[in-house]
N, C-alpha and C positions, 0 to 999 in steps of 0.2 A: 504493500500500500504506500501511497505517496502522502506525505504530510506537508511539505513546504518546498518551494523552488524559488531561488533567487538568481537574477540575471543582471549583468551590467555590460555596457559597451558592445552590444551586438546589433548590427543592422540599424534600425531607427531608435534603439534603446541606448541612452547615455548613462544616466545615474541608475543606481540599483533599483529594480522593481521586484516585488515579492508577490508570488501567487501562493496563498495559504489555504490548504485544504482541511485544516483543523477548524471545526465548527466554532462559531462565536457563541457568546453567552446570550442567547435569545430565549426569553421565557413567555412570549406572547401566545395567545390561543392558537393563532394560525401556524406558528412554528411548531407547536406541540402536535398539531394535527398532521404535520409532515415528518413524523418520526421515521418513516421508511426512507427518507432522503439521507439519513446518516447511519453510521454504525459505530460501535464501541471498540476502542483499542485501549486496554487498561483503563485509566481514568479519563482518557480523551474521547471526545466525540469527533468523528471524521466524516467529511462530506463524500457522498457517492458521485456527485457530479458538480461541475461548475460551468456556467455559460459565460462566454466573453463577447461583449458587444463593442461596436465602434464603427465610425464612419469608414468609407473606403479610403485607403492609404493612411489610416490612423496608426497602423502598426500591429493590429491584433494578430494577423497571420505571422508577423515577425516574432511574436511571443512564442508561438508554437514552433516556428521554424528554428528558433534558437534552442528550444528544449530538444527537438528532434536531432539537431546537429550535435549537441553536447552529449546526449545519451548515446548516440551512435558512435561517438569518439571512444566510448568505453569498450565496445566490442569490435572496433575497426582500427584503432590507432596503431596496433602492433604491425599492421600491414604498411604503414607509411615508410617511405624510403628517404634518402638524404635530400632529394630535391622537392619533397612534398610541400605544397602550400595549402593550408587548411581552408576548407570550403565555407568561409563566412566573410562578412565585411564588418568593419568597425563603424561606429558612428562618425560621420565625416566632418562635423563642425566642431569648433571650440577646442581644437587640439586633441581630440579623443583618439585620433589615428596613432598618436604616440603613447597612449595609455594601454595597459593590459585589459583584456576582456575576462570577466569572472563568471563562474557558474558554481552553484551549490545546490544540493538536494538533500532533504531529510526524508528517509523512507524506512520501511519495515520489511524484514525477511524473517520468516519463521519466528515471529513474535519478538525479534530483536531489532531495536532501532539503530540506524546508521546515519551518519552525517558525512557526506562526501563533497569535496570541492576541488576545483582546479582553476588556474588562471593561465592565459596563453596570449601570444600574439599570432600573427598570420603564419609564422614559420616554426615556432617552438613552444613547448610547454614551459611555463615559468615556475609555477608552484602547484602542489597537489597534496591533499591530506584526506585521511579517513579516520573517523572516530566511531566507536560503537558503545552501546549501553547494555552490556550483559548484567543481569540482576539489577537493572535500573541505574547503574552507576557509569559515568562517562569514563571511557578508557581509550588510549591512543592505539591505533593500529600502525599508522605511519604518518610522517610529515616530510615533505620534500620541498626544497627551495634551490632551484638551479643557479641562483645568483649568489649563493653563499659558498665561499671557498672554492677549491679546485678538485677535490677528490669526492668520491661517492659518500665517504663517511662524513665529510663536511656538509654535504647536501641533503643527506637522509638521516632521519632518526626513527626508531621503531619501538613499539610497545613490547613488553617482555613476553617472549614465547607465543606471540600471536600468529606470526608468519614464520615458517621454518626457513632457515638459511636466507634471510631477506636480502643480504648484500650480494648473494649470487644473482638474484633477480635485478637488483639495482645496477650491477655491473653490466648487465646485458640490456638495460633500458636506455634508449637514446633520448635526446631532447625532443624528438618528434613523437614519442610514444608515452602514453599514460602508464605509470607503474602498475596500476590495477589491471590493465589490459595485458601487459607482459607477464605479470605474476599469474594470471589465470592461465595463460598459454603454457606456463611452466608448472602447472598443476598444484598451485598453492590454494588451500582450502577456502578461506574467506574470500579472496579475490575471485575464485571460480563461482561462488554463490552470487557475488555481485555481478559478475559478467553475465551469468545466466538470467539474473533478474532483468537487466537492461536488454538482453537479447531476446528473451522469451516471455517475460511477464509484464513489460511495459511496451505496449504495441504502438509503434510510431507511425506505421504506414498500413492502414487497414487492408489495402488491396495489393500489398507487396508479397504475394504468396508464390512459391514455386509450384509447378504442375503437380509434383508428388505431394506437396503439403496440402493443396486444395483437395486432391483425391482422398487423403487421409482424413481431413476435416469433414468432408462429405460422408465418408464411411462411418465415422464416429458420431455424427450429429444429424444424420438424414431425417430421422423421425421428428426430432425437435425442430429442424429447419423447416420441414413441411408444415408443421403446426404453426410455427412463427409466421411463415408466409401467409397461411390461411387466416390467421388472426389479424393480419395486416390487409385483409380483403383481396388477397391474390387468388385467382381461380386456378392456379397450378395445383393439381391433385397428386402428381407423381413426377419423378424425374429419374433418369438413369445416366450414369457416367461411365465412360470407357477410357481407360488409360492406354494410349497407343504409342508404339515405338516405330518410328519411320526412319528409313535410311536418308542420310543427308551428307553434305560435304562441310568439313571444317577447314577454313581457309587460314593459312599462316603466311605472314610476309616477313622476310628478313631484310631489315633496313640497311644492312651493310652490303649485302650482295645483290639486293633488289630482286631476289628470287621469291616467287610465290608458289606455295605447295598446297595441294588439296588432299585431305585425308578423309576416307570414309568414316562416318560416325552414325550413331543412332540419336535421333531427336525425339524427345517425349512430348506428346500433346494430349490434351484431355478433351474428349467429345462429350457434351452434355445434351441430352434430349429431354424436353419437357412435355408434359401431358396435361391438358386443360379439362375443366369440369364439363364443358359443353359436349365434347366428344373425346373421351379419355383414351381412345385407341389410336388417335392421330398424334404423331410426334411433331414437335417443333425443334428446329436447331437453335440452341440457346444463343449462340454468338450472332447469327444472322437474322433470326426471326423474332426474337424477344425485344421489347422496347428497352431504351437506355435506362429508364427508371426501374424496370423489372430486374435488369442485369445488375444495376447498382445496389438495389435492395437485397438481391440474392447473395452477392459477394459480401456485402457489408454485414448482413445477418449471419452469414457463415462465420465471420470473424467475431462478431458480438457474442454468439453462443459460446465460443471457446473462451472469450474473456470473462463472461459472467459466471460460467460454470466452474471456472478455475480461479476466480477472484483476482483477475489481472487488472491493470490500468491501461487506458486507451486514449489516444489523441485523435480528434477529427477536426480538420479545418473546413469551415463552411458546411456544416452537417446537413443543411437543407438542399444541397446540390442534387438536382434531379429527383428530389423526394417531396411528396406532399407534406404540408405542415402537420397533418394528423399522424403521418408515419414517423415524423421526427419526435412528436410527443410519445408515440408508442415505443420508440427506441429508448427514450429517457426513462419511461416507466419500467422497461425491462431491467435497466440498471437499478432502479429503485427497488425492484423485487429481488435483486441479488443479495447475497450475504455481505460481500465486501468489495465487489468490483467498483471501479472508478472510471469516470468519463470526463475528459477535459475537451471542450469544443468551442469553436467560434460560430457565430450565427448573426444573421440580420432579421431573424424571425421574431417580430415584436409580440406575436401572440403568446410567446412563452413568458413575457414579462408580466407575470401574474403571481401575486404572493399567496394564491391558493395552490400554486404548482411548485414554486421555489421559495426557499428561505432567502432572507436578505443576503446572507453570507455566500450564497451560491451564484449570485449575480455580480459579474465583474464588467468594468468598462475600460476601454483604451481610448485615450484622447491625445491628439498631437498638439503639443504645446507651441508657444510662439517661436521657440528656438528650433523647431522641427523634430524634437524628441518625443517619443511615445511614453505616456504615463499610464500606469495600471493601478486601478483602485476598485474597491468593492462598494456595493450598495450598503453594506454593513457599516461603512465609514460615515454614512449620512444618518446620524442619530435622530435627527428631527423628521425623518421620513417615516410616517406611521403606516402600519399594516392596513389601515382602512383607506389609504390613498390609492388612486389609480396609477399604477406603476407605468403601464404602457403609455398612457397619455403624458405623464410627467417626462418620460424619456424622449418622446417625439417632440415635446415642447422645448427640449434642450436643458432640462433641469440638471442633467449630469454631464453636459458638455460634449459627449462623445457621439454627436450626430453631424452630418454635413450641413453647412449653412448655405442653403440654396436660394438664389434670387430668381424666382420664376414669374416676375411681374411681366405684363404684356409688353411694356416698353423694352425690357431687356430681351425678351424672346424675339420680338420683331427685329431687334438689332442684330440677332444671329441670322435670321431667315432672310431679311431684305438686304439688298446691296446698298 
């Protein structure tokens, strides 16, 4: 589970912003009626979902893009080579291109809380640290600072007996690589758990499945998937998938000799046939004959079922893309019905801005400030906004700043249309 994420100096974010998934202290009648929206972790209440609103170009997608990049660094950075440039941009104004970018996340694996952070520039890791809380007490796993001293023993310090032979790992960790990523590759226990959490339990790209993985997910979730689709008013009553292996050519080019070679290989593909209520003996080709909305819902629901059944966390940018607002609400309710699954999403769907559906601490806003930077804040910060007020109306009126200021007067519109 995710408890808190902090970001600074990524894309349109300059100063540190905090996304907190720990529930606030709200004791109103409406919040109490939304008890399914939270779950308990020890003495904490944790949110199952948060919705992020903002105008176009406000930076709400940059919040998610940063989380995706930084989480992916954990399970990808060991593949970086000497010439690698990290795939992000710093905030471009006010000298931030010369400052480090920082990321930290507080999360829980197997009932143990961890706090992990790192800082970097475009070409190297600068600092990295990991603490955990066995038995509720804070303990150091490791701290790394590449700017201190010349040797690995100057740059690294470790908690007692937490990682076996830690300096063996440090010696083989370059300044392009996160220590946690390299330590996992070298079979160290706690780093492996963290690697697997970011790789398997924090779903960054809902549609980024391999053919084999889709086939396995369908096999293990077919009955539930059919039921979920039918509850969403789909008329699909059955489907069949076939994993195929076809012969193909693998092309290899040698840049030194300029020679191109072709090698016979097998390419895997997945064929899905769907069957509908009106005439269930007639098959439809999933890829060419189903609508974009149906394909989006099918693949998204396939991922969601895996997430909610295994209490994972998931990120979705623009959740309403190709989906009806009622389907979006349905997806959120699936998370609310889960035990401890979590959903972080951006949206423009103002129908969700309803305090009968969300607690105040589940609604977040992104606003672009005068200096071009993105600011992130919660409705929970507005202590004077009462549960009896019309949240959607207040948002569209600009009460929380995170909407576009549109001048659609006839005079201005005519100035666009007429020469």
